[in-house]
N, C-alpha and C positions, 0 to 999 in steps of 0.2 A: 183258430188260425192265429199265428203269432203276428206281432206288429211288424217284424222284419219281413215276413212272407207277404203281408199286405203291401208294404212299401215297395218290395221287389216287383210284385204284380202291377202296381200302379206305374212304376217306372217303365216296365216293359210295354204296357199299354200306351203310354205317352210316346215312346219311341216309334211304335207302330202307327199311331193315329196322326202325329204331326206331319210326316212327309205326305200322307194322303191329303190332309187338309190344305197344305201349301200348294199342291198340284192343281187344285180346283180354283185358285184365285184368278180373278180377271186381270187383263192387262197384256201388254206386249211381251214377247219373249218366245221361248220354244213352244212347240206344239203340245208339250206336256204341261204347259202353264194354264190350260183351260181356255175358256171362251173370252175373246176380246169383245167388249160391249160398247156400242156407240149410240148415243141419243141424237136423233135428227128431228128438228121441229120446223114445220112449214106453216106459216101463218101470215095473213095480210100481205101476200105477194112476195114474201121473202122466205129464204130457207137457210138453216144453219145447223151445224153439228157441234157437239161439245168439244171437238178438237178439229183443227184444220189438217193435221197430219196424224195418222193412226198407224202404229207399228204392229205387225203380225208376222208369224212364220208361215212358210209354205205348209199347207194342209191344216193350219190351225183354224178352229171355228171362229167366225166373226158374226156377231149378232147386231143388226140394226134394230133399234127400237124407235119407231117412227110415229110421230103425231102430226097430223095435217088437217087443215080446214078445207082443202080442195082435193079432188082426185088428181093423181100424178103418177109418174113412173120413175123409179130410181134405177139407174143403170150403172153397173159396175163394169168398167172396161178392163176386164182381166181375162186370163186364160184359166178355166173357161169363163165366158161372160155370164153375168147374172142380171136379170131384170125383175123388178118387184113392182107390182101394181099396188098403189096405196090409195086408201079411201078415207074420207073425212070420218071422224069419230074417235073412238078410244085408241090408245096406243097399240100399234101392230108390231110384231116382231118377225124378222126374217134372218135366218141363219144360213151361212154359206162358208166356203173356204176358197182360197186361191192357190193354184198348183204351181204357178211360175213366179220366181222372184222378180222384183222390180217395183217401180212406182206405178200405181194404178189410180186413175181418176174415177171418182164417183160423182155422177151428175143427176140433176133433176131435168127430165125431158120437158116437163110442163113449163118450167121457168128458163130452160136452156142455160143452166148455171152449174158450175162445178161446186159441189158441196164440200168435198174433202178429198184428200189423197191418202191412199193406203201405201205404206212402205212395207213390202213383203220381202223377207230375207230367208 
């Protein structure tokens, strides 16, 4: 195989692979952007997320990675609504999506506190 042919094949493979890799990145944006990941920690009577405002698109997967020291329920006030029972121990993950655009509150029922807001567009 000639050097020109190898370089051509590598260039073609790069053009094919790069768009696929970029589509799986986490973060806000279109539903083709992949899963939005949010870390939530509840400990010693308080709860917080790694961001107070999280952006997502309608239909985009959102994953909560929750670590807690007490049983609780996390409630996403969206359409459709989502409720997640969390238990003390290792980090648990919950994946969902929101079908209706708008600002959505996510709260801890145990602490009766808003954890974060989802901005869904």
